[in-house]
Each structure stands twice: as structure tokens, then as C-alpha cells.
C-alpha positions in Angstrom: 97.4 171.7 79.7 97.2 173.6 83.0 93.7 175.0 84.3 95.0 178.5 84.3 96.0 178.2 80.7 92.7 176.6 79.8 90.8 179.5 81.4 93.1 182.3 80.0 93.4 181.0 76.6 89.8 179.9 76.2 88.4 183.2 77.6 90.6 185.1 75.4 89.6 183.0 72.3 85.9 183.5 73.5 86.5 187.2 73.6 88.1 187.3 70.2 85.6 185.1 68.4 83.0 187.6 70.0 84.8 190.4 68.3 85.1 188.8 65.1 81.4 187.6 64.9 80.3 191.1 66.1 82.4 192.7 63.2 80.9 190.1 60.7 77.3 190.7 62.0 77.4 194.5 62.2 79.4 194.9 59.0 77.5 192.6 56.8 74.6 190.9 58.3 72.9 193.6 60.2 72.2 195.9 57.2 70.6 193.2 55.3 68.6 192.2 58.2 67.5 195.6 59.1 66.3 196.0 55.4 64.1 192.8 55.6 62.6 194.0 58.9 61.8 197.4 57.5 60.6 196.0 54.2 58.2 193.4 55.9 56.9 196.0 58.3 56.2 198.5 55.4 54.6 195.9 53.5 52.4 194.8 56.3 51.1 198.4 56.8 50.5 198.9 53.2 48.6 195.7 52.8 46.6 196.7 55.8 45.9 200.2 54.5 44.7 198.6 51.3 42.4 196.1 53.0 44.2 193.0 52.2 44.4 191.4 55.7 45.7 188.1 54.6 48.9 189.6 52.9 49.2 192.1 55.7 49.2 189.2 58.2 51.8 187.2 56.0 54.1 190.2 56.1 53.6 190.9 59.9 54.6 187.2 60.4 57.7 187.9 58.2 58.5 190.9 60.1 58.2 188.9 63.4 60.4 186.2 62.1 63.1 188.6 60.9 63.1 190.5 64.2 63.6 187.3 66.0 66.4 186.5 63.8 68.0 189.7 64.6 67.6 189.3 68.3 69.2 185.8 68.0 72.2 186.7 65.9 72.9 189.9 68.0 73.0 187.5 71.1 75.9 185.4 69.5 78.5 187.7 70.3 77.0 188.6 73.6 76.9 185.0 74.6 80.7 184.6 73.6 81.9 187.7 75.3 79.9 186.7 78.5 81.4 183.2 78.3 84.9 184.8 78.0 84.4 187.1 80.9 83.1 184.0 83.0 86.3 182.0 82.1 88.6 184.8 83.5 86.7 185.2 86.7 88.2 182.2 88.6 91.8 182.9 87.6 92.5 185.0 90.6 91.3 182.2 93.1 92.8 179.3 91.2 96.3 179.5 92.7 94.8 179.4 96.1 92.7 176.3 95.8 94.1 173.2 97.1 92.3 170.8 94.9 93.6 168.5 92.2 94.6 170.0 88.9 92.5 167.3 87.2 89.3 168.7 89.1 90.6 172.3 88.2 90.8 171.4 84.4 87.3 169.8 84.6 85.8 172.8 86.0 87.7 175.0 83.4 86.6 173.0 80.5 83.1 173.1 81.6 83.2 176.9 81.5 84.9 177.0 78.1 82.8 174.4 76.4 79.6 176.0 78.0 80.5 179.2 76.3 80.9 177.4 73.0 77.5 175.6 73.7 75.7 179.1 74.1 76.9 180.3 70.6 76.3 176.8 69.0 72.8 177.0 70.4 72.2 180.3 68.8 73.6 179.3 65.5 71.1 176.3 65.7 68.3 178.7 66.2 69.3 180.9 63.3 69.4 177.8 61.1 65.9 176.9 62.0 66.2 174.4 64.9 64.6 176.5 67.4 63.8 174.0 70.1 66.9 172.1 69.9 69.0 175.4 69.8 67.1 176.6 72.8 67.9 173.6 74.8 71.6 173.9 73.7 71.8 177.5 75.2 70.3 176.3 78.3 72.6 173.4 78.4 75.7 176.0 77.9 74.5 178.1 80.7 74.3 175.0 82.9 77.8 174.0 82.2 79.1 177.5 83.0 77.1 177.6 86.1 78.3 174.2 87.2 81.9 175.2 86.5 81.7 178.5 88.4 79.8 176.9 91.1 82.5 174.4 91.6 85.0 176.9 91.9 82.9 179.0 94.2 82.2 176.0 96.5 85.9 174.9 96.5 86.9 178.5 97.2 84.6 178.7 100.2 85.8 175.3 101.5 89.4 176.3 101.1 88.8 179.6 103.0 86.9 177.8 105.7 89.6 175.2 106.2 92.4 177.7 106.1 91.1 179.8 108.9 93.0 179.5 112.2 91.2 178.1 115.0 90.1 180.6 117.4 90.6 180.6 121.0 87.5 179.7 123.1 88.2 182.3 125.8 87.5 185.9 124.5 89.4 188.1 127.1 92.8 186.8 127.6 
């Protein structure tokens, strides 16, 4: 498959998966998560008002965990949309680059799979593997950055090489 197709189809699939997860999260998970956050906050305040600081602390901890889950789950569709946008960015410069198709495909796959790693890392954090999920998200960002940096550097190199040599005399 050509690198342009990889970037276009991969970016489109990342955008569509962002929309699908956003619909699923907002339509189903967000209301349950919101209820859990409000319940834990309400119970923490009630227990603190009654003087039961141990239970208030436990509910405050539950509030923090539910709030963190909300942040992570809402970030999944953002990461997918970001990766989709990053995949479409090099499409305008790709035909102008005079590098091998194999290298173009490698850079395109780095961007696409970097976006998949971003979402996978967030899913790992939701499932309870916070540390490994965090490092997977960082790896996803790194893969996207390496892919975009490769296109950027080769684009700069192509511009530099394609410039016509200038005359040494200024006034002719």
C-alpha cells in the first residue's frame, strides 16, 4: 500500500474511531461516571460533616479515582482525533519528497501506529495498569513525533536541494 493511502485511510480510521468512542463515552459511560463522581463527593462531605473522617477520606479517595478515570476516558477520543490530524498533515508534502517509498511507508506507519498506541495506553490506564499505560502513551507520542520529524527533515532537505544555485555577483 502506498504511503499516501496509509496516511489517508489510517487518519480517516483514527478520526472515525474517535467519533465512535466519543459517542459511546458521552452516550453511555459519561453519565455513569458523573453519577459516581457526584456520589463520592456527596458522601465525603456528609461523612466529614458527621465527624467520620475515615469514611470521608475513603469517599474522597473514591472521588479522586473516579475523576481520574473520567479524565483518562475523555482523553481517548482526543488522542485518536489528534493522531488522525497528525496523519493527514504530511499528505500535502508527500508527493514533493524525493525519498524511497519504503521510507515514506515506514514514517506513515509510525504516525498511524503511534495514534493507536496513544489510545491503547489510555485503555491500559482505565483497566488499572497506570504505569504501563502511561509509558505506552509516551511511546505513542514518540512514534508520532518520529514520523512527523522524519517527514519534516526530509521536506527541509528536499527544499534545500531543489533551490537553484545563486549567482555570486549581486548586481549584473
